[in-house]
N, C-alpha and C positions, 0 to 999 in steps of 0.2 A: 504493500499500500504507500503512495507516495505521501510526501508530509506536506501540507500545504504551508505556503509560506505566510510568516509573521513578523519575521527579522527586519529592523529599520535598513535602509538600503543605505550602501555608503555611497557616500560622494566623492568620486574621481578627483577632478579639477575644474575650474570653471569654464577655462580656455577648451577641455575635451569637450564638455556638456551641455553647455551655452553656445548658441549658435544667434549670432546679431543677425537681425533680419529688418535692419530701417527701426520700424515703432513697434515692432512685432518680436519677441524671441520664444525659441522652441522650450519646451519643459523636456528636461533630461529621461532619457530612462540610459541609466546605467547597466553596462555591460561587460563579457569580458574583454571586449575591444574597444577601448577609446578613439573615438570617431570627431575629429575635427574637422567641421564642414561648414560654408558658408556660401547662404543663398543673398541674392540682390533682387530686394523686395523692389515692389512699383516704383517708381520714381527716386531711385534711392540717390543720394550722393553719395555714397560709399566707393572707396578703389576698388578695382577690380579685383579680385582675392583669389587667394590660392585653390586647385580643383580640391576635392576630399581627400582628406589623408588619413589614413589607419595606422591604429599601434595599437598591438597586441600586448595586452597584461595579463599574463597567464598567473597573477595572483590571485585571480576570484577563482574558487575552486568551484567550475560547472561540472555536473556530472558526467563521466566519461559514460560515452554508450548510447548517451541520451537521443530517444525518437521522436523525433518534432512531426506531427501531422498538420498539416496544411489543409483547409476546406475554403475554395475560391468562391467567390461569386461567379467567377466564367473563368475557363483557359482559351477563350477566344481573343482575341484582337492584341495589337500593339502594345496597350496597356498594361495586361496580365501577363503576356510576353516577358516584358520588363520587371515587373515586381519578381515573376519566378526567376527571372536570373540574376536580381539582387540577394533575392533567399540564398540561391545555390551559392552564392559566390561568398558569402557570409559563412555558410558552414563548410565550403572550402578554406576558408582564411583561419577560421577558428579552428579546424583538425591543423592545419600545417601549423598553428602557432603555437599549442599544446603538443604537438607531436604526438598527437593520436593517430594511433593503428589497430586495423581487423575491427576486433570487438570495442574497442574503445572510442571508436570513428562517431561522431555527430551524423545522425542520419536524417533524413528527410523525405516526405511523400508529400507531394503536391495532387490532386483533388480538385475538381470543380466543373461545371455544367459550361456545355456551349453558348449558352444561354444565360444571360443577368436575371432572368424572370423566372427562372424554373425554380422556385422555391420549395416545392414539395422535392425534387432531387437532390437538393442541397441538405436540406434536414436529412432523406434519408442516409446521406453519405457521413453527415456526423454521426449518425448511430452507427454505422458501419465503422467508424475510426477510434471512436470511444471503444466501442468492442473489444478492438483492437488493443486497448491499454496503452497507448501511446505517453512518453512522458511529459509532452505539453500538446496542446492543440491551438492552431491559429485558425481564425476563421474571420471572413470577410462576409459579412451579413446581407443577405439581397432581403430580408424582412425582418426589422429590429425587433421584431414579437416571436416569430417562427419557432428562435432556436430556444429559449427558455428550457423545455424539458431536457434538451441535449446539454445546455450549460448546467444545468442542475445535477444532471447525472455523471457530468464530469467534476462537479464539484465533491459530489461525495466517494468518488472514486479517487479522491486524493487527484486529480488532472488538472493543473492550472490551466487557464485559456487567457490569451493573447488576441484582440481583435486589430485588423488594419482595414485600410479605407474607407469599408462603412462599419460603423458601432452597433451594439447592441443596447434596448433599453436598461438592463439588468447590470449596472454596474456593478455592484455588489458579486455577481461572479465572474467579473474580468479583473485581471492582474495589470494589465498594460493595452495601451493601443497606440496604433503609428497610422498616421495619415494626414492629411491636406488639412488645413485649415479652411473648410467648407464658406464658414460665414463673409471670410475675409475675399472668398474666391467669386461669392455672389454680389457683393459688395463691390468690388474693383468693376465688375460686368455692368453694374449698374451705372457707374460712375462715367466708363467708357462710353456705354450707350448715350447715357444723355451729352456727351461731349459731341459724338458724331452726330446725333439728332438735332444739334442747338438747343436744347433743352423745350423741344415741343416736337410731340407727333405719338403714334402709335404700336405699341410693340406687343409679340407675342411670345413665350416662353414655354419650351419643352423639354422634358424632363423625363427620364427612368423612372421606375416604380418612385411611387409616394410611399410605401413603407421602405425605404433604404433611407438611411438617416442621411447620408452622403447628400444623395440629391435633394431630399427635405429643404435642410439649411441651407442648400444653394438658393435653391428658388424663394426661401422665403428672405433670406439676409439679403436677397433681389430686391424682391417687392418692398422690402422695409426701407432700403437706399433712394430706389427711383422714386419713391412717394415723397422724397423733399424736393423733385423737381416736376411741382402742380402742371406743367404743359405736357409732359408724358403720363398717356394711359395706358395701361398693360389690359388688353383688351383678352387675351385669353391665356388661361396658366393649363397646360392636357400633361397630365402624368401618362407614361404608358398604361401603367397597370388600370388606367381609368376608361379605356378603349380597347374595342377588340381588334383594331388595327392601326397601330401608330401610323403608319404612310398614308391610310385614306384621313387620318385624322388631320395632319399636316395638309394635304392637299385641301380638306375643305374649308381649313382654316386660311389657305391661299386664296379658296375662291370667295368666302365670305368675306375676304377683305382684302380688296382691290386694291387697295392704295396703303396698305400694311405697312409702315415705315422701317420696322426695327424687329429683331428674331434674336434670341438669347437661347442655347440649347446647352444641356448641362452635364453631359458625359459625353466622349468620344462619338459611339455608336450613334447617337441621336444627332448629333451634330454633324457627321457623315453623310447620314439618311437625309436630313434636313436638308441640307446643302444641296445634294444632286437634285431635290424635288423644287427647291427654288430656282436650280439652274436651268432645269427643265422648263420649269413654268414661265422663263426669261425677266425676271423679277429681279431685273441685276440693281436696281435700286433701293430693295432693302440691305439695310444697317445690318452683316452677319456676324455676331460674337459667338463663339462656339465653345469650349471646353477640351481640353488635349490636343497639343500637337500632333495629330495621324499626321500619315502621308496625304490624305486627301486634301485635308485643310490646310497642309505647309504650302499645297500646288494652288488651291485657292487663295490662301494671301499673296502668292506670289502674283497670280494674275489679275488678283482686286477684286473677287469675288466674294472675299470676305476681311474685314477691316483687322480681326486679329481674335486671339483665342486665349483663354486663360489657363497654361497649362502647370501640370502636376510632375512631380520628382517619384514617378514609378519604381524605378531603381534603388531609390534610396530607403521607400518606404518599406519594400522587402528585406533588404537588407538590416534595417533596422529593427524591423519586426522580428526576425531570428534572434538578434540581442538581447533584446528582449524576453524571448521565448528561453534564451538559455539562462538567465538572469534568475528566471524564475525556480532553474534547479538546482541554486546555490543556496546557503546556508542564509546569507544577506540578501532575503530575497524582499521583492517589494509588500509592506507593510500595507499599501493602501494603494488604489489602483493609478499608475503613472501613466500619462498622456504626453505623445510627442507630436508635434504639430508644425508641418511645412508648410511655407508662403507657396501659392502659385505664381506662377511668373504670368506677366501680361509679353505675350509675343505674336510681334507686328511683322513688317518687313525688316524693320531694323534690325530685330533679335533673330531672324532666319540663319542668317549666317552669322552670328554674333558667337565665338567660342564660349565667351561666359554662359550661355544660356543651353550649351549643349548637352546638360543633365535634363532638361524639359522637351528635346526633339525628339520625337518617337524617330525610330528606326526599325 
């Protein structure tokens, strides 16, 4: 039976754990690897900083042979591919640093549906991986409420849970969370939209499932911030789990509002879909703001079909999630839920080829 974490976390060093992001700082997740990283916040005046540096701190006694089970919202798409790569690299780095070999090696499984909205499949996968009794479970929840029974089962069996990208409602069942600052993402999107619309016009918002906390936070933050511009009206907010066919719903909005001025989409899949429909409809005058710097959106930004996108750091999210997971196997584990948030970055034509933003560009 695995021992539940209760001891206070050890603070490694301010320089290693706190990341200066303009007006926002990450809350640290301590782990066996000290990670020094810098993000460039929107309109930051800070000088260009060094890329990610990792230093191995083997004084943290993680559990040899720990098995980490990752259940992602999806395995499909550039975002999730980069999350997985970050996780795999973290596992490799830790094994090398600790000279773990054979049975002592940290191992990880990565499972997920091909469809982020397939919550039932995710729940079934969680049941299966918990039954295998891993040392840690990492989950990105497609529905913040649907995993309650599974997370309770994990706790009963002494299996710590780390969430990433999309959190769950029951914070007491989770040791740590790593993801994007979704409220900041929605806020920046609203301010950018207001700028490009000169504070006047009609806007539609398209988002993945409402039951996903990351999506809901982005939409709510966008609505709250756009309310500061009385000349802008949000005429439609559509979540994919509220309609039978998201493509048909987007087409319907374009037909109902022939003079629609702006569109904001809150993740890569919805952005790519909506972008193609807007282009097919010949609605080039729409101010389009997406989320995630996918290949399709990079092309659209270069071509002028999209003014910009709010992008994330999926590789870093994956990497830090594994560090948090391994920290739960130490004697100095988390006494309360720890949260690590990464700032989104505004990616437009000026940022696409800037090496500073390389971690935000999906390939």
